[in-house]
Structures are given as structure tokens and as C-alpha cells.
All heavy atoms as TSV, in Angstrom:
chain	resi	resn	atom	element	x	y	z
A	1	MET	N	N	7.512	6.894	38.005
A	1	MET	CA	C	7.246	8.301	37.692
A	1	MET	C	C	6.061	8.407	36.704
A	1	MET	O	O	5.682	9.488	36.300
A	1	MET	CB	C	8.446	8.905	37.085
A	1	MET	CG	C	9.643	8.870	38.041
A	1	MET	SD	S	10.438	10.403	38.566
A	1	MET	CE	C	9.756	11.723	37.820
A	2	ALA	N	N	5.489	7.359	36.308
A	2	ALA	CA	C	4.337	7.327	35.394
A	2	ALA	C	C	3.222	8.269	35.748
A	2	ALA	O	O	2.682	9.011	35.005
A	2	ALA	CB	C	3.862	5.916	35.040
A	3	PRO	N	N	2.767	8.102	37.091
A	3	PRO	CA	C	1.641	9.028	37.469
A	3	PRO	C	C	2.013	10.545	37.368
A	3	PRO	O	O	1.182	11.310	36.961
A	3	PRO	CB	C	1.390	8.690	38.994
A	3	PRO	CG	C	1.988	7.247	39.091
A	3	PRO	CD	C	3.122	7.202	38.118
A	4	GLN	N	N	3.222	10.888	37.670
A	4	GLN	CA	C	3.620	12.251	37.582
A	4	GLN	C	C	3.738	12.689	36.068
A	4	GLN	O	O	3.294	13.797	35.795
A	4	GLN	CB	C	5.039	12.494	38.247
A	4	GLN	CG	C	5.133	12.373	39.740
A	4	GLN	CD	C	5.242	10.913	40.288
A	4	GLN	OE1	O	5.224	9.951	39.517
A	4	GLN	NE2	N	5.421	10.792	41.522
A	5	ARG	N	N	4.167	11.827	35.252
A	5	ARG	CA	C	4.143	12.177	33.815
A	5	ARG	C	C	2.735	12.311	33.243
A	5	ARG	O	O	2.525	13.201	32.488
A	5	ARG	CB	C	4.968	11.047	32.936
A	5	ARG	CG	C	6.367	11.088	33.185
A	5	ARG	CD	C	7.132	10.237	32.207
A	5	ARG	NE	N	6.695	8.813	32.171
A	5	ARG	CZ	C	7.234	7.847	32.934
A	5	ARG	NH1	N	8.198	8.125	33.705
A	5	ARG	NH2	N	6.750	6.679	32.871
A	6	ARG	N	N	1.863	11.492	33.722
A	6	ARG	CA	C	0.434	11.646	33.262
A	6	ARG	C	C	-0.161	13.031	33.729
A	6	ARG	O	O	-0.872	13.661	32.991
A	6	ARG	CB	C	-0.425	10.446	33.753
A	6	ARG	CG	C	-0.370	9.230	32.831
A	6	ARG	CD	C	-1.509	8.274	33.211
A	6	ARG	NE	N	-1.228	7.646	34.546
A	6	ARG	CZ	C	-0.440	6.654	34.817
A	6	ARG	NH1	N	0.176	6.052	33.781
A	6	ARG	NH2	N	-0.332	6.240	36.032
A	7	THR	N	N	0.092	13.318	35.003
A	7	THR	CA	C	-0.348	14.550	35.513
A	7	THR	C	C	0.228	15.769	34.827
A	7	THR	O	O	-0.490	16.634	34.475
A	7	THR	CB	C	0.092	14.668	37.042
A	7	THR	OG1	O	-0.536	13.547	37.776
A	7	THR	CG2	C	-0.438	15.968	37.695
A	8	LEU	N	N	1.496	15.728	34.486
A	8	LEU	CA	C	2.134	16.790	33.772
A	8	LEU	C	C	1.597	16.811	32.396
A	8	LEU	O	O	1.303	17.902	31.826
A	8	LEU	CB	C	3.740	16.598	33.726
A	8	LEU	CG	C	4.477	17.629	32.854
A	8	LEU	CD1	C	4.205	19.065	33.553
A	8	LEU	CD2	C	5.911	17.328	32.938
A	9	LYS	N	N	1.425	15.729	31.714
A	9	LYS	CA	C	0.887	15.618	30.332
A	9	LYS	C	C	-0.541	16.260	30.314
A	9	LYS	O	O	-0.807	17.125	29.434
A	9	LYS	CB	C	0.801	14.198	29.848
A	9	LYS	CG	C	0.075	14.057	28.460
A	9	LYS	CD	C	-0.049	12.634	28.135
A	9	LYS	CE	C	-1.023	12.411	26.975
A	9	LYS	NZ	N	-2.384	12.389	27.271
A	10	GLU	N	N	-1.375	15.906	31.187
A	10	GLU	CA	C	-2.701	16.485	31.281
A	10	GLU	C	C	-2.720	18.014	31.560
A	10	GLU	O	O	-3.462	18.821	30.909
A	10	GLU	CB	C	-3.611	15.756	32.314
A	10	GLU	CG	C	-4.972	16.269	32.241
A	10	GLU	CD	C	-5.988	15.396	32.988
A	10	GLU	OE1	O	-5.733	14.232	33.147
A	10	GLU	OE2	O	-7.029	15.997	33.477
A	11	TYR	N	N	-1.770	18.454	32.406
A	11	TYR	CA	C	-1.565	19.895	32.767
A	11	TYR	C	C	-1.193	20.698	31.514
A	11	TYR	O	O	-1.787	21.684	31.192
A	11	TYR	CB	C	-0.615	20.066	33.831
A	11	TYR	CG	C	-0.363	21.480	34.095
A	11	TYR	CD1	C	-1.201	22.305	34.883
A	11	TYR	CD2	C	0.826	22.076	33.728
A	11	TYR	CE1	C	-0.990	23.616	35.105
A	11	TYR	CE2	C	1.117	23.381	33.925
A	11	TYR	CZ	C	0.306	24.184	34.591
A	11	TYR	OH	O	0.481	25.508	34.889
A	12	VAL	N	N	-0.206	20.100	30.763
A	12	VAL	CA	C	0.297	20.889	29.609
A	12	VAL	C	C	-0.538	20.709	28.404
A	12	VAL	O	O	-0.766	21.678	27.637
A	12	VAL	CB	C	1.807	20.242	29.323
A	12	VAL	CG1	C	2.359	20.897	27.973
A	12	VAL	CG2	C	2.703	20.629	30.368
A	13	LEU	N	N	-1.072	19.465	28.126
A	13	LEU	CA	C	-1.834	19.226	26.911
A	13	LEU	C	C	-3.286	19.148	26.993
A	13	LEU	O	O	-4.009	19.110	26.069
A	13	LEU	CB	C	-1.320	17.885	26.265
A	13	LEU	CG	C	0.218	17.856	25.854
A	13	LEU	CD1	C	0.537	16.488	25.365
A	13	LEU	CD2	C	0.614	18.933	24.945
A	14	GLY	N	N	-3.785	19.140	28.272
A	14	GLY	CA	C	-5.182	19.048	28.407
A	14	GLY	C	C	-5.608	17.567	28.621
A	14	GLY	O	O	-4.819	16.669	28.383
A	15	PRO	N	N	-6.869	17.290	28.833
A	15	PRO	CA	C	-7.437	15.962	29.008
A	15	PRO	C	C	-7.437	15.199	27.669
A	15	PRO	O	O	-7.427	15.823	26.591
A	15	PRO	CB	C	-8.826	16.127	29.536
A	15	PRO	CG	C	-9.217	17.497	29.081
A	15	PRO	CD	C	-8.006	18.346	29.006
A	16	ASP	N	N	-7.502	13.854	27.745
A	16	ASP	CA	C	-7.557	12.965	26.628
A	16	ASP	C	C	-8.962	12.977	25.974
A	16	ASP	O	O	-9.072	12.712	24.796
A	16	ASP	CB	C	-7.119	11.554	26.970
A	16	ASP	CG	C	-5.691	11.391	27.252
A	16	ASP	OD1	O	-4.901	12.295	26.762
A	16	ASP	OD2	O	-5.204	10.467	27.903
A	17	ARG	N	N	-9.920	13.183	26.792
A	17	ARG	CA	C	-11.297	13.135	26.345
A	17	ARG	C	C	-12.026	14.410	26.572
A	17	ARG	O	O	-11.805	14.980	27.701
A	17	ARG	CB	C	-12.105	12.024	26.982
A	17	ARG	CG	C	-11.578	10.607	26.653
A	17	ARG	CD	C	-12.042	10.251	25.310
A	17	ARG	NE	N	-11.387	9.013	24.910
A	17	ARG	CZ	C	-10.978	8.743	23.694
A	17	ARG	NH1	N	-11.226	9.616	22.656
A	17	ARG	NH2	N	-10.449	7.556	23.298
A	18	PRO	N	N	-12.715	15.035	25.716
A	18	PRO	CA	C	-12.840	14.643	24.370
A	18	PRO	C	C	-11.489	14.888	23.551
A	18	PRO	O	O	-10.618	15.565	24.110
A	18	PRO	CB	C	-13.913	15.568	23.843
A	18	PRO	CG	C	-14.014	16.751	24.727
A	18	PRO	CD	C	-13.546	16.209	26.027
A	19	PRO	N	N	-11.357	14.245	22.444
A	19	PRO	CA	C	-10.065	14.408	21.669
A	19	PRO	C	C	-9.701	15.847	21.433
A	19	PRO	O	O	-10.622	16.762	21.343
A	19	PRO	CB	C	-10.445	13.675	20.349
A	19	PRO	CG	C	-11.576	12.799	20.657
A	19	PRO	CD	C	-12.363	13.364	21.710
A	20	SER	N	N	-8.546	16.153	21.238
A	20	SER	CA	C	-8.058	17.468	21.093
A	20	SER	C	C	-8.649	18.195	19.865
A	20	SER	O	O	-9.040	19.361	19.942
A	20	SER	CB	C	-6.480	17.492	20.959
A	20	SER	OG	O	-6.099	16.788	19.904
A	21	MET	N	N	-8.872	17.493	18.805
A	21	MET	CA	C	-9.456	18.112	17.619
A	21	MET	C	C	-10.849	18.523	17.887
A	21	MET	O	O	-11.306	19.565	17.415
A	21	MET	CB	C	-9.398	17.141	16.346
A	21	MET	CG	C	-9.788	17.786	15.142
A	21	MET	SD	S	-8.795	19.320	14.829
A	21	MET	CE	C	-7.971	18.897	13.353
A	22	GLU	N	N	-11.622	17.706	18.609
A	22	GLU	CA	C	-12.988	17.996	18.999
A	22	GLU	C	C	-13.013	19.243	19.965
A	22	GLU	O	O	-13.891	20.240	19.694
A	22	GLU	CB	C	-13.653	16.868	19.688
A	22	GLU	CG	C	-15.189	17.047	19.954
A	22	GLU	CD	C	-15.827	15.836	20.611
A	22	GLU	OE1	O	-15.419	14.745	20.224
A	22	GLU	OE2	O	-16.591	16.031	21.416
A	23	ARG	N	N	-12.153	19.344	20.914
A	23	ARG	CA	C	-11.953	20.558	21.792
A	23	ARG	C	C	-11.607	21.727	20.879
A	23	ARG	O	O	-12.109	22.866	21.180
A	23	ARG	CB	C	-10.907	20.286	22.831
A	23	ARG	CG	C	-11.422	19.325	23.911
A	23	ARG	CD	C	-10.503	19.280	25.081
A	23	ARG	NE	N	-9.074	19.457	24.883
A	23	ARG	CZ	C	-8.199	18.467	24.804
A	23	ARG	NH1	N	-8.609	17.227	24.872
A	23	ARG	NH2	N	-6.916	18.730	24.599
A	24	PHE	N	N	-10.714	21.603	19.968
A	24	PHE	CA	C	-10.365	22.740	19.179
A	24	PHE	C	C	-11.513	23.222	18.265
A	24	PHE	O	O	-11.773	24.435	18.194
A	24	PHE	CB	C	-9.186	22.342	18.180
A	24	PHE	CG	C	-8.739	23.353	17.254
A	24	PHE	CD1	C	-7.871	24.391	17.655
A	24	PHE	CD2	C	-9.162	23.370	15.895
A	24	PHE	CE1	C	-7.456	25.430	16.756
A	24	PHE	CE2	C	-8.775	24.302	15.045
A	24	PHE	CZ	C	-7.951	25.359	15.504
A	25	ASN	N	N	-12.222	22.287	17.654
A	25	ASN	CA	C	-13.337	22.695	16.824
A	25	ASN	C	C	-14.387	23.335	17.658
A	25	ASN	O	O	-14.988	24.308	17.194
A	25	ASN	CB	C	-13.930	21.461	16.125
A	25	ASN	CG	C	-13.102	20.881	14.975
A	25	ASN	OD1	O	-12.250	21.645	14.495
A	25	ASN	ND2	N	-13.281	19.696	14.629
A	26	THR	N	N	-14.701	22.890	18.822
A	26	THR	CA	C	-15.647	23.577	19.779
A	26	THR	C	C	-15.196	24.963	20.086
A	26	THR	O	O	-16.007	25.967	20.019
A	26	THR	CB	C	-15.870	22.722	21.024
A	26	THR	OG1	O	-16.291	21.443	20.675
A	26	THR	CG2	C	-16.727	23.299	21.967
A	27	ALA	N	N	-13.949	25.115	20.402
A	27	ALA	CA	C	-13.417	26.488	20.751
A	27	ALA	C	C	-13.521	27.419	19.489
A	27	ALA	O	O	-13.916	28.614	19.649
A	27	ALA	CB	C	-12.008	26.334	21.264
A	28	VAL	N	N	-13.193	26.977	18.365
A	28	VAL	CA	C	-13.253	27.811	17.108
A	28	VAL	C	C	-14.750	28.117	16.860
A	28	VAL	O	O	-15.030	29.240	16.595
A	28	VAL	CB	C	-12.627	27.037	15.887
A	28	VAL	CG1	C	-12.964	27.854	14.601
A	28	VAL	CG2	C	-11.100	26.955	16.119
A	29	ASN	N	N	-15.641	27.122	16.960
A	29	ASN	CA	C	-17.036	27.411	16.729
A	29	ASN	C	C	-17.669	28.389	17.685
A	29	ASN	O	O	-18.432	29.267	17.339
A	29	ASN	CB	C	-17.834	26.190	16.662
A	29	ASN	CG	C	-17.560	25.355	15.385
A	29	ASN	OD1	O	-17.263	25.871	14.393
A	29	ASN	ND2	N	-17.630	23.974	15.546
A	30	ASP	N	N	-17.250	28.143	18.952
A	30	ASP	CA	C	-17.664	29.148	20.007
A	30	ASP	C	C	-17.242	30.591	19.672
A	30	ASP	O	O	-17.977	31.519	19.890
A	30	ASP	CB	C	-17.271	28.765	21.330
A	30	ASP	CG	C	-17.881	27.479	21.925
A	30	ASP	OD1	O	-19.026	27.087	21.255
A	30	ASP	OD2	O	-17.445	26.899	22.909
A	31	LEU	N	N	-15.932	30.729	19.287
A	31	LEU	CA	C	-15.398	32.012	18.966
A	31	LEU	C	C	-16.119	32.618	17.758
A	31	LEU	O	O	-16.372	33.851	17.758
A	31	LEU	CB	C	-13.896	31.908	18.670
A	31	LEU	CG	C	-13.148	33.157	18.484
A	31	LEU	CD1	C	-13.315	34.133	19.680
A	31	LEU	CD2	C	-11.631	32.882	18.268
A	32	ALA	N	N	-16.326	31.837	16.724
A	32	ALA	CA	C	-17.105	32.285	15.612
A	32	ALA	C	C	-18.503	32.707	15.952
A	32	ALA	O	O	-18.965	33.797	15.497
A	32	ALA	CB	C	-17.176	31.170	14.429
A	33	ASP	N	N	-19.181	31.999	16.806
A	33	ASP	CA	C	-20.580	32.392	17.222
A	33	ASP	C	C	-20.456	33.753	18.006
A	33	ASP	O	O	-21.366	34.599	17.790
A	33	ASP	CB	C	-21.161	31.315	18.114
A	33	ASP	CG	C	-21.515	30.024	17.255
A	33	ASP	OD1	O	-21.553	30.106	16.067
A	33	ASP	OD2	O	-21.684	29.054	18.034
A	34	LYS	N	N	-19.476	33.915	18.787
A	34	LYS	CA	C	-19.327	35.146	19.563
A	34	LYS	C	C	-19.099	36.299	18.620
A	34	LYS	O	O	-19.634	37.362	18.770
A	34	LYS	CB	C	-18.132	34.972	20.581
A	34	LYS	CG	C	-17.956	36.217	21.411
A	34	LYS	CD	C	-16.803	36.003	22.402
A	34	LYS	CE	C	-16.560	37.269	23.167
A	34	LYS	NZ	N	-15.402	37.238	24.055
A	35	ALA	N	N	-18.270	36.096	17.633
A	35	ALA	CA	C	-17.959	37.110	16.678
A	35	ALA	C	C	-19.196	37.513	15.831
A	35	ALA	O	O	-19.470	38.720	15.670
A	35	ALA	CB	C	-16.867	36.698	15.720
A	36	VAL	N	N	-19.948	36.560	15.505
A	36	VAL	CA	C	-21.310	36.866	14.750
A	36	VAL	C	C	-22.202	37.685	15.722
A	36	VAL	O	O	-22.821	38.604	15.218
A	36	VAL	CB	C	-21.893	35.485	14.263
A	36	VAL	CG1	C	-23.410	35.761	13.835
A	36	VAL	CG2	C	-21.148	34.937	13.126
A	37	ALA	N	N	-22.311	37.290	16.948
A	37	ALA	CA	C	-23.246	37.939	17.871
A	37	ALA	C	C	-22.710	39.467	18.079
A	37	ALA	O	O	-23.544	40.368	18.051
A	37	ALA	CB	C	-23.261	37.256	19.172
A	38	GLU	N	N	-21.485	39.546	18.239
A	38	GLU	CA	C	-20.861	40.912	18.440
A	38	GLU	C	C	-21.058	41.810	17.171
A	38	GLU	O	O	-21.414	42.952	17.283
A	38	GLU	CB	C	-19.372	40.931	18.819
A	38	GLU	CG	C	-19.241	40.364	20.228
A	38	GLU	CD	C	-17.699	40.161	20.538
A	38	GLU	OE1	O	-16.874	40.513	19.760
A	38	GLU	OE2	O	-17.436	39.851	21.728
A	39	ARG	N	N	-20.929	41.167	16.037
A	39	ARG	CA	C	-21.127	41.900	14.716
A	39	ARG	C	C	-22.576	42.347	14.620
A	39	ARG	O	O	-22.826	43.430	14.204
A	39	ARG	CB	C	-20.595	41.041	13.587
A	39	ARG	CG	C	-20.775	41.717	12.227
A	39	ARG	CD	C	-19.827	42.843	12.127
A	39	ARG	NE	N	-20.058	43.463	10.773
A	39	ARG	CZ	C	-19.997	44.753	10.526
A	39	ARG	NH1	N	-19.738	45.601	11.522
A	39	ARG	NH2	N	-20.088	45.200	9.382
A	40	ALA	N	N	-23.456	41.426	14.979
A	40	ALA	CA	C	-24.875	41.791	14.967
A	40	ALA	C	C	-25.218	42.969	15.822
A	40	ALA	O	O	-25.984	43.868	15.496
A	40	ALA	CB	C	-25.698	40.567	15.301
A	41	GLU	N	N	-24.607	43.011	17.090
A	41	GLU	CA	C	-24.778	44.085	17.983
A	41	GLU	C	C	-24.255	45.332	17.438
A	41	GLU	O	O	-24.880	46.415	17.547
A	41	GLU	CB	C	-24.099	43.799	19.296
A	41	GLU	CG	C	-24.780	42.691	20.206
A	41	GLU	CD	C	-23.985	42.433	21.454
A	41	GLU	OE1	O	-23.088	43.188	21.747
A	41	GLU	OE2	O	-24.359	41.421	22.034
A	42	ASP	N	N	-23.111	45.312	16.713
A	42	ASP	CA	C	-22.566	46.470	16.092
A	42	ASP	C	C	-23.429	47.056	14.983
A	42	ASP	O	O	-23.522	48.227	14.803
A	42	ASP	CB	C	-21.137	46.179	15.477
A	42	ASP	CG	C	-20.114	45.975	16.588
A	42	ASP	OD1	O	-20.321	46.285	17.821
A	42	ASP	OD2	O	-19.044	45.333	16.211
A	43	LEU	N	N	-24.173	46.177	14.346
A	43	LEU	CA	C	-25.012	46.580	13.240
A	43	LEU	C	C	-26.260	47.216	13.798
A	43	LEU	O	O	-26.854	48.075	13.165
A	43	LEU	CB	C	-25.301	45.501	12.253
A	43	LEU	CG	C	-24.021	44.934	11.445
A	43	LEU	CD1	C	-24.389	43.708	10.691
A	43	LEU	CD2	C	-23.502	46.034	10.525
A	44	VAL	N	N	-26.758	46.690	14.863
A	44	VAL	CA	C	-28.073	47.143	15.367
A	44	VAL	C	C	-27.923	48.286	16.252
A	44	VAL	O	O	-28.799	49.144	16.316
A	44	VAL	CB	C	-28.703	45.932	16.240
A	44	VAL	CG1	C	-29.972	46.413	16.965
A	44	VAL	CG2	C	-29.040	44.804	15.280
A	45	ALA	N	N	-26.829	48.506	16.977
A	45	ALA	CA	C	-26.644	49.560	17.865
A	45	ALA	C	C	-26.823	50.954	17.125
A	45	ALA	O	O	-27.431	51.863	17.707
A	45	ALA	CB	C	-25.263	49.522	18.600
A	46	PRO	N	N	-26.226	51.199	16.010
A	46	PRO	CA	C	-26.416	52.549	15.395
A	46	PRO	C	C	-27.859	52.753	15.045
A	46	PRO	O	O	-28.354	53.932	15.162
A	46	PRO	CB	C	-25.619	52.462	14.129
A	46	PRO	CG	C	-24.478	51.495	14.417
A	46	PRO	CD	C	-25.167	50.457	15.229
A	47	VAL	N	N	-28.555	51.852	14.551
A	47	VAL	CA	C	-29.955	52.001	14.315
A	47	VAL	C	C	-30.755	52.123	15.438
A	47	VAL	O	O	-31.676	53.099	15.478
A	47	VAL	CB	C	-30.474	50.616	13.523
A	47	VAL	CG1	C	-32.017	50.740	13.296
A	47	VAL	CG2	C	-29.813	50.437	12.231
A	48	ALA	N	N	-30.519	51.514	16.582
A	48	ALA	CA	C	-31.284	51.789	17.809
A	48	ALA	C	C	-30.976	53.162	18.363
A	48	ALA	O	O	-31.774	53.886	18.787
A	48	ALA	CB	C	-30.843	50.720	18.918
A	49	HIS	N	N	-29.753	53.623	18.200
A	49	HIS	CA	C	-29.371	54.946	18.698
A	49	HIS	C	C	-30.089	56.019	17.797
A	49	HIS	O	O	-30.586	56.953	18.391
A	49	HIS	CB	C	-27.929	55.170	18.534
A	49	HIS	CG	C	-27.384	56.494	18.950
A	49	HIS	ND1	N	-27.316	56.849	20.193
A	49	HIS	CD2	C	-26.907	57.591	18.224
A	49	HIS	CE1	C	-26.889	58.085	20.290
A	49	HIS	NE2	N	-26.591	58.525	19.070
A	50	ILE	N	N	-30.185	55.889	16.543
A	50	ILE	CA	C	-30.892	56.788	15.683
A	50	ILE	C	C	-32.399	56.826	15.986
A	50	ILE	O	O	-33.026	57.788	16.057
A	50	ILE	CB	C	-30.636	56.485	14.166
A	50	ILE	CG1	C	-29.168	56.712	13.829
A	50	ILE	CG2	C	-31.604	57.324	13.249
A	50	ILE	CD1	C	-28.746	56.218	12.500
A	51	ALA	N	N	-32.980	55.610	16.221
A	51	ALA	CA	C	-34.360	55.537	16.489
A	51	ALA	C	C	-34.741	56.230	17.817
A	51	ALA	O	O	-35.838	56.770	17.925
A	51	ALA	CB	C	-34.763	54.043	16.531
A	52	GLN	N	N	-33.879	56.278	18.646
A	52	GLN	CA	C	-34.104	56.933	20.012
A	52	GLN	C	C	-34.171	58.417	19.872
A	52	GLN	O	O	-34.873	59.111	20.562
A	52	GLN	CB	C	-33.021	56.636	20.997
A	52	GLN	CG	C	-33.104	55.148	21.456
A	52	GLN	CD	C	-31.888	54.842	22.390
A	52	GLN	OE1	O	-31.034	55.682	22.687
A	52	GLN	NE2	N	-31.838	53.689	22.919
A	53	HIS	N	N	-33.504	58.998	18.860
A	53	HIS	CA	C	-33.364	60.441	18.736
A	53	HIS	C	C	-34.404	61.000	17.633
A	53	HIS	O	O	-34.431	62.260	17.477
A	53	HIS	CB	C	-32.020	60.904	18.366
A	53	HIS	CG	C	-31.090	60.532	19.483
A	53	HIS	ND1	N	-31.084	61.193	20.718
A	53	HIS	CD2	C	-30.104	59.555	19.739
A	53	HIS	CE1	C	-30.276	60.715	21.573
A	53	HIS	NE2	N	-29.557	59.705	20.990
A	54	GLU	N	N	-35.027	60.173	16.787
A	54	GLU	CA	C	-35.880	60.730	15.779
A	54	GLU	C	C	-37.323	60.865	16.280
A	54	GLU	O	O	-37.799	59.933	17.081
A	54	GLU	CB	C	-35.976	59.720	14.659
A	54	GLU	CG	C	-34.682	59.759	13.817
A	54	GLU	CD	C	-34.631	58.796	12.535
A	54	GLU	OE1	O	-35.822	58.287	12.387
A	54	GLU	OE2	O	-33.755	58.619	11.974
A	55	PRO	N	N	-37.941	61.973	16.107
A	55	PRO	CA	C	-39.285	62.053	16.621
A	55	PRO	C	C	-40.229	61.127	15.789
A	55	PRO	O	O	-40.024	60.800	14.587
A	55	PRO	CB	C	-39.624	63.478	16.111
A	55	PRO	CG	C	-38.741	63.897	15.139
A	55	PRO	CD	C	-37.474	63.029	15.310
A	56	VAL	N	N	-41.208	60.577	16.433
A	56	VAL	CA	C	-42.152	59.654	15.843
A	56	VAL	C	C	-43.268	60.512	15.224
A	56	VAL	O	O	-43.773	61.402	15.737
A	56	VAL	CB	C	-42.837	58.780	16.959
A	56	VAL	CG1	C	-43.822	57.758	16.426
A	56	VAL	CG2	C	-41.732	57.973	17.767
A	57	ALA	N	N	-43.540	60.118	13.936
A	57	ALA	CA	C	-44.476	60.860	13.213
A	57	ALA	C	C	-45.965	60.320	13.431
A	57	ALA	O	O	-46.246	59.306	13.814
A	57	ALA	CB	C	-44.238	60.764	11.691
């Protein structure tokens, strides 16, 4: 039953490589990068909206 246990282990816990801590760190960093990008969009969007409606002098 070893092959079935390995298959189940990989299904439940994910692959052995890269190590789980490396996968976790990558996921956290990707999420942080996404949050920074979304926050930057939130800060730029109101300025862009205002700039579209103000007359150019």
C-alpha cells in the first residue's frame, strides 16, 4: 500500500519539492506583492479620476 500512501500524502500535503516552507514563503510573498499592487491602484485611481474632470489651464 506504499504507493497509495505516497499518492494520498502528495494529494493532501502537496509535493516534497520544493520544501513546504519555501512554498509557503513564496505564497506569502506573492500575496504581499499583490496587496501592494492593489493598494497602489487604489491610491492612483482617485487622482486619475480627478485629473480627467479638471480643465487643463
